[in-house]
N, C-alpha and C positions, 0 to 999 in steps of 0.2 A: 395553776395561776388564778388568783382571785379576780373578780370583775373589776375591782378598783385598780389592781396592778395592771390588768390588761388595758384599761383606759389610759393609764400613765404611759405604758410602753407605746401605744399607738400615737399618743401625743408627741413623744420624743422622736419617733420615726418621721412623723409629718413635719415636725420642726426642722429636722435634719435635711429632709428632701427640699423644703422651702428654702433653706439656707444655701443648698447646692444650686438651686435655680437662680437665686438672686446673684450669687457669685458668678455663675455662668453668664448671665445677661450682662453684668458689669464688665466681665472680661471681654465679652463680645464688643461692647462699646469701645473699650480701649484698643482692641485690635483694629476696629474700623478707623479709629483716629490715626493710628500709626501705620496703616497699610497704604503704601504709595501705589501699589499695583492693584487697583480696584478691579473687581470682576466686571463682566460685560454689562451687569445691571447698573453700574455706577453712572454710565453715560445716559441712562434712561431717566426721565423725570419720575421721581419717586411718587407712587400712589399709595400703596400700603405694604406692610411687611408681615410675613408669617415666620414665626420662630418655632422650631420643633426641637424639644429637649428630650434626650433619651437618658434615663436613669437606671442604674443597677444598684439597688439599695439606696444609699445616700451619695453615690458617686456617679459622675458623668461617664457614659459608655459610648465610645465611637464605633462607626462601621455599620450602623443600621440603614435600611432603605425604606422609603415611604412612597405611597401612591396618594396623589391629591386629585380629587374629583370635584368640580371640573378643572381642566387645565387653567391655572391662574393667569396665564399669558394669552391664551386663545379664547377661553370662555366656554369650551366644550371638550368632551373627551376626557382623557386622563393624563396626568403628568407624574413621572416617576423620578425621584431624586435620591441619591445616596450621600451619606455624610462625607463631606470633604471632596465631593466631585466638583467639576467645573461650574456647576450651577449653584453651589453652596457659597453664600457670601460670608460665612463665618470660618475663622481659622481655628476654632476651638472644637476638638473632638467631643462628640456628644451633643453638639448644637448645630442645627441647620438653619440658616437664615435665607429667606427668599424675599427679595425686594422688587418693587415695581408691580405689585399685585393688584389686579382689578377688584373693585367692590363686588362682593358676592358672599354667599354662604358655601363653605368648602367642607368636604369630608376627608379626613386624613386617616389612612390605614397603614400600619406597619407591616410591610410585606417580607422583610428579612430582619431578624434581630442581630445584635452584635455577636461576634463569634463566641461560642460557648454559652450562649443564653437562649432561653425560650422566648418566642415572639409574644408581644402584648397584642392579643387578637381583637381587642375592643376598639372599634372605630371611634373617632372623635370629630365633632363639628366645630368650626371656627368661622366667625363672621368678620369680614373686612369692610369697613365703611369710612369713607372720607379720610384717606391717608392714615388710617389707624394702624397700630402695630400690636398684633395679638400673638399669643403663644399657646402651645399645647404641650403636655408632658406625657410621655409614655414610660411605663415602668416595666423592665424586663427582669426575669429571674434566671438563675443558673439552670442549665440543662441537667438531665439525669446524670448520675455518677459515672456511668459508662462513657457518656459524651465528654465529661470533664477529663477523664483519664486519657481519652484519645486526643483531647485538645481540639476537637472539631464539632461542628453542629450538623445533625442529620439534614439532608437536603433532598427535596423531591426531584427525582430524575425524569419521571414521566407520569402521565395519567392514563390508566388502562380501563377499558370497558369490556366485560365478558358477556356476550349475548348467546343464549342457547338457540340452536337451530334444529329443526326436524324437516327432512326433505325426502319425498318418495312415497312408495306404496307398501303397506303391510297387508299381506294376503291371509296369514294364519294367526296363530296365538304365540308368536315368537317373542313378544315383548309386552310391557305393561299397557301400551297403547292398543286400542281396539283396531281391527282391520279397517283400512281406509286409505285415503290419499291426503298427504300432509305437505304444506308449503309454509315457508318462512320469508318474511320481508323485513329486513333491518333498515330502518330509516335513520339517517344521520343529518342533523341540522347544526350548522355553525352559527351560534347565536352571538358571536363576537363581532366587533366592528373592524376586524382585521382578518387577513387570511390565516388559516391554520393548516399545517401539514399533518396528515395522519398516515399511519400504516395499518393494514389489516391482514390477518391470516386466518386460516381455518384449522381447527384442531379436532378431527373426527375421533369418536370414541375408539379406544384400543388401537390408536395409531399415532404417529408422530405428526407434529404440526407442519403446515405447508410453508413455502417461502412467503415473505411479506410483500404486499402490494402497496406502493406509495401513491398517495393521492393528495392534492391540494384543494381545500375548500375555500372559496372566496367568501368575503363577509356576507353573513345572512343568506347563505345558499344551502341547499340540501342535496343529498345523494342517497342511494340505497344499495344494499347488498341482498340479492335474492338467491333462490336455490340454484338457478343456472350458474350464477357467479361462483357459488360455493363448490358446485360439482366441477366446474372448469378448473379451479385451483387444486381440488382434491385429486383429480384425474380419474381414469377408468377404474371401475370397481364392479365386482360381480353381484353386489347387493343392490336390490331395488330401493332399499331404504337406508339412508345415512343420517346420523345425528352426531352432534358434538357442540363445540363452542367456536364462535367467531371472536377473535381477539383484536380489538381496535385500540390503538395506542397513539397518544399525543406526547411528543417529546417537549420538555419544558426547558427553556433557557431563561436567564435572568430577565431578559426583555419581556418575554411572554408571561412569565410569572408576575411581573409588575404591571402588565398592561391588561390583564383580564378585567372586564367591566364589572363594576360593583354588583350588578344584578345577576351576574353569572357565577358568583362565588358560593360554594357550598362547603364550609369548613367544619370539620368535626374534630375536636381535640381528642387525640388518642395517643398518649405518650408524645413523641415528636412528630407524629404523622399528621399530615394535612390532606384533605381531599378537596380538589377543586374541580367543579363541574364546568368544564370548558365547552362541551358539546351537549346537545339534547339528542339522546339516542333512545328510540322506541322500537320495539319488536312486535310485528303483527303476525299472528299465527292463524292459519285456516286448516280445517280438517273436513273431509267429505267422505262419507261411508259408501257412496254410490260409485259404480264404475265410470259413469259419465256425469258431467255436470247437468243440473236441471235445465231442460229446454222443451220447447213446444214439440208435440209429436202427433201423428195421425192415429186415430182409433176407429175401430169398426163397432158400431152398435148393432148387434144381431138380435132380432126378435124371432122366437121359436116356440114350438110346442112339443112336449114329449107325449106322443100320441098313444103309445102302448104302455101296459103296466110294467113296472120294474120287477123282474123276477128275482133280483138279488135282495130286494127289500132295503137297499141302502139309501135310495132317494125318498124323501118324505112323500107320503101319498097325496098330500094337498097340492103338490107341484105337478102331478100327472094330469094331462088334459088342459092345463091352464096356459095362457100366453105369458112367456117369460122373456127376459132380455139379459144379455151379457155385453160387456165392453172389453175389447181386447186390442192390443197394439197392432198397428197396420203399417205396411210399407207400400208406397204407391207403385213401386216397380215389381212387386211380387204378385203371383197368382195364388190365391188362397181358397180353401174349401171351408165355407161357413159351417157345414155339418161336422167336419173334423175338428174345427175350433171349439164347437160346443161339446163334442165328446171329450176332447182333451181337458176342457175346463171341469166337466163333471167328474172325470177320472181323478183329477187332482183334488177336488173338493171332497168327494165321497169315497176316495180310495177304491175305485172300481177297477176290475181287471178288464183286459181286452175282450174276453168272452162275455162278460156281463154287459159291456158297452154294445157289443154287436147285437144283443137282443133288444136294444132300445130302438124305437121307431121315432126319429126326430124329423119334424117338419119345419123348414125355414119359412117364416112369414115375411120378413123384411130385413134388409141390411142397409144401414145408414153410416156415412162417413162423417167424422167430426174431428175436432182438434182438442187435445188434452195437454196437460203439463205434468212432468215427472215430479214426484215428491222431493222437496228440498230438504236433504238430510245432511246439513253441514254445521260446523261450529266455528266461531271466530273468537279471538282474544287479543288483548293489547297489553304489553308490559313495558315499563320504563326501566332502562338499565342505569344503575348507579355507578359512579366512578370509584376507582381504587387508586391510591397513591403508591407508586413504586419508589422506594427510598434507596438512595445510593448506599 
């Protein structure tokens, strides 16, 4: 198609769409004149009117649902309306009329397209001022051929979050992780202004998933799943270390789908799939390579002299006859031999045998008690879990 022909075609489509809108609005006016059974808005003093038009090509398409922020009657939160429901003041499919609207700037989002069509994902802003009547137009397109053949539109059934967990102790080289102690803390925050029901289950590697645990999160509250919770649902196991995935799921009904706050929506177009980030889920991992966590400990500082020559030749000659010190861990409740502590340290450092050590004459000059701290050998990391849409 040449650029000139393309411009002509776009102009024809735009003119057809505009004609459909004008016809729809005029039809709406006639319906309002002839309708003796006014909606509940009729008895309210009219302030402003919002009209939402849904087009499929150049034809009106009924059955769409929309979310309006803020609520035009309350002034805060969200308001969800479906074409031809009890809040719709229009009798024409494809046109939604909302009367008695407060003066404000509103954001309108199509949350569900007409059956057999894909949703228009672009939000639109509309301003009501001084009893004005304003309208916005949303254009939908036909779904993929498979959806047309089935006569249905794919719908999100639930939102799932998969969080990896590592719990327990690795002693040897049985896995890609180095020996150490591992913990996982899965933090879950409900960032919505309404309560959300979630279920979670554990799926250990090379095993079947556990039964689901049901939990309700109140608005803007948080909870967590830690290794103890995961082990409790997994049950007894002979392994010191378990790993797998925690599956967290939020079931969606029409009300929840239409009520998710605008700041909490994360939509990615991928065929008919939508992903909605209802919760904020972050996973905190810790790993420690020491048997015990770092803590304060008693130490003995031993001052000594190697009085005799080293017949093995393993100890450097400059150390013979000089005042030396070593620091070793100490327990207040134990009786210790400073000479033996020195011998053990020399044996380990210079690879000396018991016979070679016995030939050394070690004189203890002083023993002093102090407080030391273990080396902190641990790692931490934080990861955000992305949502996945489960389609019916």
